[in-house]
C-alpha positions as CSV (number, residue, x, y, z in Angstrom):
1,M,40.9,-31.6,-40.5
2,M,40.6,-27.7,-39.7
3,L,43.7,-26.2,-38.7
4,P,43.9,-24.5,-35.4
5,Q,44.5,-21.0,-37.5
6,E,41.8,-21.7,-39.8
7,Q,39.1,-22.7,-36.2
8,S,40.6,-18.9,-35.3
9,E,39.9,-17.6,-37.9
10,K,36.5,-18.9,-38.3
11,L,35.4,-17.9,-34.8
12,S,37.1,-14.4,-35.7
13,Q,34.2,-14.0,-38.3
14,K,31.6,-15.6,-36.7
15,L,32.6,-12.9,-33.8
16,R,32.2,-10.0,-36.4
17,Q,28.7,-11.2,-37.8
18,K,27.4,-10.7,-34.4
19,P,26.5,-7.1,-33.5
20,P,28.3,-5.4,-30.0
21,L,25.7,-5.0,-27.2
22,L,26.5,-3.4,-23.9
23,F,24.8,-5.2,-20.9
24,L,24.9,-3.4,-17.7
25,S,23.6,-5.5,-14.5
26,H,23.6,-4.4,-10.7
27,R,24.9,-7.9,-10.0
28,I,27.0,-10.3,-11.3
29,P,24.7,-12.8,-13.4
30,Y,25.8,-15.9,-11.7
31,P,25.4,-18.3,-10.4
32,P,21.9,-18.4,-10.7
33,N,20.9,-19.0,-6.9
34,K,18.4,-16.2,-6.4
35,G,15.8,-14.7,-8.1
36,D,17.5,-11.4,-10.0
37,K,20.4,-13.6,-10.9
38,I,18.2,-16.7,-12.3
39,R,16.4,-14.1,-14.7
40,S,20.1,-12.1,-15.5
41,Y,22.3,-15.5,-16.0
42,H,19.3,-16.6,-18.7
43,L,19.1,-13.1,-20.6
44,L,23.2,-12.7,-20.2
45,K,23.6,-16.7,-21.8
46,Y,21.0,-15.6,-24.5
47,L,22.3,-12.3,-25.0
48,C,25.6,-13.9,-25.7
49,Q,24.0,-16.2,-28.5
50,H,23.1,-13.4,-30.2
51,Y,25.6,-10.5,-29.9
52,Q,29.1,-9.7,-28.7
53,V,28.2,-8.8,-25.0
54,Y,30.2,-6.2,-23.2
55,L,29.4,-6.6,-19.9
56,G,29.3,-3.9,-16.9
57,T,28.4,-5.1,-13.9
58,F,28.8,-5.1,-9.6
59,I,29.7,-8.2,-7.2
60,D,28.7,-7.7,-3.7
61,D,29.1,-10.9,-2.3
62,P,32.9,-12.1,-1.8
63,E,31.6,-15.5,-2.6
64,D,31.0,-14.7,-6.1
65,W,34.3,-13.4,-7.5
66,Q,34.8,-17.0,-7.9
67,Y,32.7,-16.9,-10.9
68,Q,34.2,-13.9,-12.1
69,S,36.3,-15.9,-15.1
70,L,33.3,-18.0,-15.5
71,V,31.0,-15.0,-16.5
72,A,33.8,-13.1,-18.6
73,D,34.5,-15.7,-20.9
74,M,30.8,-15.9,-21.4
75,C,31.4,-12.0,-22.7
76,T,33.5,-10.3,-25.6
77,D,34.5,-7.9,-22.8
78,S,33.5,-7.2,-19.3
79,C,34.1,-4.9,-16.0
80,F,33.5,-6.3,-12.5
81,I,33.7,-3.7,-9.9
82,E,33.8,-4.9,-6.1
83,L,30.6,-3.6,-4.4
84,N,30.7,-3.4,-0.4
85,P,27.1,-3.2,1.0
86,R,28.2,-1.3,4.0
87,A,30.2,1.3,2.3
88,A,27.4,1.8,-0.6
89,K,24.9,2.3,2.1
90,L,27.0,5.0,3.4
91,K,27.7,6.2,0.0
92,S,23.3,6.2,-0.5
93,T,23.5,9.2,1.9
94,L,24.4,11.3,-0.7
95,G,21.0,11.0,-2.4
96,F,19.7,13.1,0.8
97,I,22.1,16.2,-0.4
98,T,21.7,15.9,-4.2
99,G,17.7,15.0,-3.7
100,E,18.0,12.2,-5.8
101,A,16.8,8.1,-5.0
102,L,19.2,6.2,-2.5
103,S,19.6,3.9,-5.0
104,L,21.2,5.6,-7.7
105,P,24.5,6.9,-5.5
106,Y,24.4,3.3,-4.2
107,Y,25.3,2.1,-7.2
108,K,27.1,4.9,-8.9
109,D,31.4,4.3,-9.7
110,R,33.8,6.4,-11.7
111,E,35.4,3.2,-12.9
112,L,32.4,1.4,-14.5
113,E,31.0,5.3,-15.8
114,H,34.8,5.4,-17.5
115,W,34.7,1.9,-18.9
116,I,31.1,2.0,-20.0
117,K,32.4,5.4,-22.3
118,R,35.4,3.7,-23.7
119,V,33.7,0.4,-24.8
120,T,30.9,2.5,-26.6
121,T,32.9,4.9,-28.6
122,E,35.7,2.2,-29.5
123,H,33.5,-0.2,-30.5
124,D,30.8,1.3,-31.9
125,I,27.8,-0.1,-29.7
126,E,24.4,0.9,-30.8
127,K,22.4,-1.7,-28.8
128,L,21.5,-1.3,-25.1
129,V,20.1,-4.0,-22.4
130,V,19.8,-2.7,-18.7
131,Y,19.3,-4.6,-15.8
132,S,17.3,-3.1,-12.8
133,S,16.1,0.6,-13.2
134,A,19.8,2.0,-10.7
135,M,21.5,1.1,-13.5
136,A,19.8,3.4,-16.0
137,Q,21.9,6.1,-14.4
138,Y,24.8,5.4,-16.7
139,V,23.5,6.0,-19.9
140,M,20.8,8.3,-19.2
141,S,23.7,11.2,-20.6
142,P,22.4,12.8,-24.3
143,S,26.0,11.9,-25.4
144,F,25.3,8.2,-25.9
145,D,23.8,7.4,-29.3
146,F,22.2,4.0,-28.9
147,K,20.1,2.8,-31.9
148,N,17.8,0.7,-29.2
149,M,17.6,0.7,-25.6
150,V,15.7,-1.9,-23.7
151,I,15.7,-1.8,-19.9
152,D,14.3,-5.1,-17.9
153,F,12.9,-3.6,-14.8
154,V,12.5,-7.0,-13.5
155,D,9.3,-5.6,-11.2
156,I,8.6,-1.9,-9.6
157,D,11.5,-1.5,-7.4
158,S,9.6,1.9,-6.2
159,D,6.4,-0.1,-5.3
160,K,8.6,-2.0,-3.0
161,W,9.9,0.9,-0.9
162,Q,6.4,2.1,-0.6
163,Q,5.2,-1.7,0.7
164,Y,7.9,-1.4,3.3
165,S,7.4,2.4,4.6
166,T,4.2,0.5,5.6
167,R,5.7,-2.2,7.7
168,K,8.7,0.2,9.3
169,Q,8.2,2.7,12.1
170,W,9.5,6.4,12.0
171,P,12.2,7.3,10.7
172,L,12.7,4.5,8.4
173,N,9.0,4.6,7.1
174,W,9.9,8.2,6.3
175,V,13.4,7.2,4.5
176,Y,11.6,4.5,2.7
177,K,8.5,6.7,1.7
178,R,10.8,9.2,0.4
179,E,13.0,6.5,-1.6
180,A,9.6,5.1,-3.4
181,K,8.4,8.7,-4.4
182,K,12.4,9.8,-5.9
183,L,12.9,6.1,-7.5
184,L,9.6,6.4,-9.1
185,N,10.2,9.6,-10.2
186,F,13.8,8.2,-11.7
187,E,12.1,4.7,-13.7
188,Q,9.6,7.3,-15.1
189,K,12.5,9.1,-16.8
190,V,13.9,5.7,-17.6
191,A,11.0,4.7,-19.5
192,N,10.3,8.0,-21.3
193,K,14.2,7.3,-22.8
194,F,14.1,4.0,-23.3
195,D,12.8,2.1,-26.3
196,S,11.1,-0.8,-24.3
197,S,10.7,-1.2,-20.6
198,L,10.2,-4.6,-19.7
199,F,9.1,-6.4,-16.4
200,V,8.7,-9.6,-14.3
201,S,5.0,-10.4,-15.5
202,S,2.3,-8.8,-17.6
203,A,0.4,-7.7,-13.7
204,E,3.6,-5.8,-13.3
205,A,3.7,-4.3,-16.5
206,E,0.1,-3.5,-16.4
207,M,0.8,-1.6,-12.9
208,F,3.7,0.4,-14.1
209,K,1.5,1.6,-17.5
210,Q,-0.7,3.1,-14.4
211,F,2.7,5.1,-12.9
212,C,3.6,5.9,-16.6
213,P,0.9,6.5,-19.0
214,Q,3.2,8.6,-21.2
215,S,5.3,5.6,-22.1
216,E,2.3,2.9,-22.2
217,Q,3.1,1.6,-25.5
218,K,6.6,1.2,-25.0
219,I,5.8,-1.1,-21.3
220,S,5.9,-5.0,-22.1
221,F,6.8,-8.3,-20.0
222,Y,8.9,-11.6,-20.5
223,N,8.2,-14.7,-18.0
224,N,10.6,-16.4,-16.2
225,G,11.4,-19.5,-17.1
226,V,12.7,-22.8,-15.0
227,D,15.2,-25.1,-16.1
228,T,12.4,-28.2,-15.3
229,E,15.2,-30.9,-16.1
230,Y,17.0,-29.8,-12.9
231,F,13.9,-29.0,-11.0
232,S,12.7,-32.3,-11.1
233,P,10.9,-34.5,-9.0
234,D,12.6,-37.4,-10.4
235,I,16.1,-36.4,-9.2
236,D,18.1,-38.8,-7.1
237,T,19.0,-36.8,-4.1
238,H,20.2,-37.3,-0.5
239,I,17.6,-36.7,2.2
240,P,18.3,-33.7,4.8
241,Y,15.9,-34.8,6.9
242,Q,15.4,-37.1,9.8
243,S,13.2,-39.9,9.0
244,T,10.9,-39.0,11.4
245,E,10.4,-35.2,10.6
246,Q,7.7,-33.8,8.3
247,V,9.0,-30.8,6.9
248,L,7.5,-27.8,5.7
249,V,10.3,-25.7,3.6
250,F,11.0,-22.1,2.6
251,T,13.5,-21.5,0.4
252,G,15.0,-17.8,-0.7
253,A,17.9,-15.6,0.4
254,M,17.2,-14.7,4.0
255,D,19.1,-11.2,4.1
256,Y,16.3,-9.6,2.0
257,W,13.9,-8.2,4.0
258,P,10.0,-9.4,2.3
259,N,12.0,-13.2,3.2
260,I,13.1,-11.9,6.8
261,D,9.3,-10.4,7.4
262,A,7.7,-13.9,5.7
263,V,9.5,-16.5,7.8
264,T,9.3,-14.7,10.8
265,W,5.6,-14.1,10.3
266,F,5.2,-17.6,9.8
267,A,7.2,-18.9,12.5
268,K,5.1,-17.1,14.9
269,K,2.0,-16.9,13.7
270,V,1.1,-20.2,11.8
271,F,3.7,-22.4,12.7
272,P,2.6,-23.1,16.4
273,S,-0.7,-24.4,16.0
274,L,0.4,-26.8,13.3
275,K,3.1,-27.8,15.6
276,E,0.5,-28.3,18.4
277,R,-1.4,-31.0,16.0
278,N,1.5,-32.7,14.6
279,P,4.3,-33.1,17.2
280,D,6.5,-34.7,14.3
281,L,6.2,-31.2,12.0
282,R,9.2,-28.8,11.6
283,F,9.5,-25.9,9.5
284,Y,13.2,-25.2,7.6
285,I,14.3,-22.0,6.2
286,V,16.5,-22.4,3.9
287,G,19.0,-19.8,2.0
288,S,22.0,-18.0,2.3
289,N,22.9,-15.2,4.6
290,P,20.2,-15.6,7.3
291,T,20.3,-12.6,9.5
292,D,20.2,-12.3,13.0
293,E,16.6,-12.0,13.4
294,V,16.3,-15.3,11.3
295,E,18.8,-17.2,13.0
296,R,17.0,-16.1,16.3
297,L,13.9,-18.1,15.1
298,G,15.9,-21.3,15.2
299,N,15.3,-23.9,17.6
300,S,14.8,-27.6,17.6
301,D,11.5,-27.4,15.4
302,I,12.5,-24.2,13.6
303,I,15.9,-25.1,11.4
304,V,17.7,-22.2,10.0
305,T,20.4,-23.7,7.6
306,G,22.1,-20.7,6.3
307,R,23.7,-21.2,2.7
308,V,23.4,-24.7,0.7
309,T,24.9,-25.9,-2.3
310,D,21.4,-27.3,-3.8
311,V,18.2,-26.7,-2.4
312,R,16.3,-29.4,-4.5
313,P,16.6,-32.1,-1.9
314,Y,15.0,-30.0,0.6
315,L,11.9,-29.5,-2.0
316,K,11.8,-32.8,-3.0
317,H,11.6,-34.3,0.7
318,A,9.6,-31.8,2.2
319,I,5.9,-32.4,2.7
320,A,5.0,-28.6,1.3
321,A,6.8,-25.7,0.1
322,V,5.4,-22.7,1.7
323,A,5.9,-18.7,0.4
324,P,3.7,-16.5,3.0
325,M,5.1,-13.6,1.4
326,R,3.5,-10.4,2.9
327,I,5.6,-7.8,0.7
328,A,6.3,-8.8,-2.7
329,R,6.9,-7.2,-6.2
330,G,7.0,-9.9,-9.4
331,I,7.2,-13.4,-9.7
332,Q,8.6,-15.6,-6.9
333,N,10.9,-18.1,-8.1
334,K,11.1,-19.9,-4.9
335,V,7.3,-20.8,-5.8
336,L,7.6,-21.6,-9.6
337,E,10.9,-24.1,-8.5
338,A,8.6,-25.8,-5.6
339,M,5.7,-26.0,-8.2
340,A,8.3,-27.7,-11.1
341,M,9.5,-30.5,-8.3
342,A,5.5,-31.5,-8.0
343,K,5.1,-30.2,-4.5
344,P,2.4,-28.4,-3.1
345,A,2.9,-24.9,-2.8
346,V,1.1,-22.9,0.0
347,V,0.9,-19.3,-1.0
348,T,-0.3,-16.1,0.1
349,S,-1.7,-13.9,-2.8
350,Q,1.6,-11.6,-2.6
351,A,3.7,-14.8,-4.0
352,L,1.1,-15.6,-6.4
353,E,1.5,-12.8,-8.4
354,G,2.5,-13.2,-12.3
355,I,1.8,-16.5,-11.9
356,Q,-1.3,-17.6,-13.3
357,A,-1.8,-20.9,-11.2
358,V,-5.5,-21.7,-10.2
359,H,-6.0,-22.2,-6.3
360,G,-6.9,-25.9,-5.6
361,K,-5.7,-27.3,-8.5
362,E,-2.0,-25.9,-9.2
363,V,-1.2,-24.2,-5.7
364,L,-2.8,-23.3,-2.3
365,L,-3.9,-20.1,-2.0
366,G,-4.3,-18.6,2.1
367,H,-4.9,-14.8,2.5
368,D,-4.6,-15.3,6.4
369,E,-2.9,-17.2,8.6
370,Q,-5.9,-19.2,9.9
371,A,-6.2,-20.3,5.9
372,L,-2.6,-21.4,5.4
373,Q,-2.7,-23.1,8.7
374,L,-5.8,-24.7,7.3
375,L,-4.4,-25.9,4.1
376,V,-1.2,-27.0,5.4
377,Q,-3.3,-29.2,7.7
378,Q,-5.4,-30.6,4.6
379,V,-1.8,-31.7,3.0
380,I,-0.6,-33.0,6.1
381,D,-3.8,-34.7,6.3
382,G,-3.5,-36.1,2.9
383,E,-5.7,-34.2,0.8
384,H,-4.1,-32.4,-2.4
385,E,-2.1,-35.5,-3.4
386,A,-3.1,-34.7,-7.0
387,I,-1.9,-30.8,-7.0
388,G,1.8,-31.7,-7.6
389,V,1.8,-33.1,-10.9
390,K,-0.6,-30.4,-12.1
391,A,1.5,-27.8,-10.6
392,R,4.9,-28.9,-13.1
393,N,2.8,-29.0,-16.0
394,K,1.9,-25.7,-15.0
395,V,5.4,-24.3,-15.3
396,I,6.4,-26.4,-18.1
397,S,3.5,-25.0,-20.2
398,D,3.9,-21.1,-19.1
399,F,7.5,-21.1,-17.9
400,S,10.5,-21.5,-20.5
401,W,13.4,-19.4,-21.2
402,E,13.5,-21.0,-25.0
403,D,9.5,-19.3,-25.6
404,N,9.8,-16.5,-23.4
405,L,14.0,-15.0,-24.0
406,P,13.5,-14.3,-27.7
407,I,10.6,-11.8,-26.7
408,V,14.0,-9.5,-25.8
409,G,15.2,-10.6,-28.6
410,A,12.4,-9.0,-30.9
411,F,12.6,-5.5,-28.6
412,L,16.1,-5.5,-29.3
413,E,15.7,-5.6,-33.1
414,K,13.0,-3.4,-33.1
415,T,13.4,-0.5,-35.8
416,T,12.9,2.5,-33.2
417,H,15.0,5.1,-34.8
């Protein structure tokens, strides 16, 4: 039997065999309850298996402070910085003076900057992973001497701002156009400096190659994964709906503008005619932090739940999941999770980017409100019954964290200097 001291020495020896790595993320990678945090959590978990991880991150939701110790215990060392979104928005206006993208001062913090310099020097850290473009600002100085720098852009943030600008009036459209231009310029500089730039899908990577051809050979991607044991149609769960209700469900963070735009458009343009034909039809909007605009959609037929502890019951007992995105970049986890739960997913093309699913076989794709209405009605009428099983099989085959995350490890171990 091994004595406690021997156990401690063995653990220390094991840790010493792992090289140190700096991981910077714009938001605490837990809980994995929204798109960016799902990916960052699984990335962190993978990195901790292979490296001594030094994590620098922000906490922008007071609810997330309860997870600080859990995340800290995963890492060798960590630095958590409180980020107040209102104060950060005010600070971001400094970008108008400095000429930089507003996203950069939003995430700039002196304490985190000092912590990064200290740990990289004290622990001779040579490997770096950055999650989200704005966090790269901390390591752009020539004074850092990383031997391998990998950035997970996830998606092209600058293009999201460009899309926003087309749907807003002056002066916001001017602000968003400016942000798109300034942030793309910064993304290009980051891609030039880093050894590898990764995205959430092949489509996203190919688009960025067009924006940054000089770094084309360093741009790649790795797919998201889905825990298909957790998101399983076989789970035993309560029914959150009334027995008479036929439910369409949308899941996602409801303070995120592309989600707000999607549910608002669906509720006003797509749902009413479906409701006329199907009196028991309900539209459930399931997700945290609904804005006033989303709350105003709520009535006896459109239910805004707010934050829920588990989205699976809402997915399992709905007749279909809808993802009527009109603005999007990268992978929509809401679609993958619905597919994993063997639900018909009725989507727009923007919601399907990066998911090589076939219309009519694994998903239902509509390009406008009439097409979405037709597809939903077909589901209500009992058509497309086989689509759920095929959708789940597609997720199992293409979206496995175990298969996809080693791609990041390969880039980290690649000889670049």
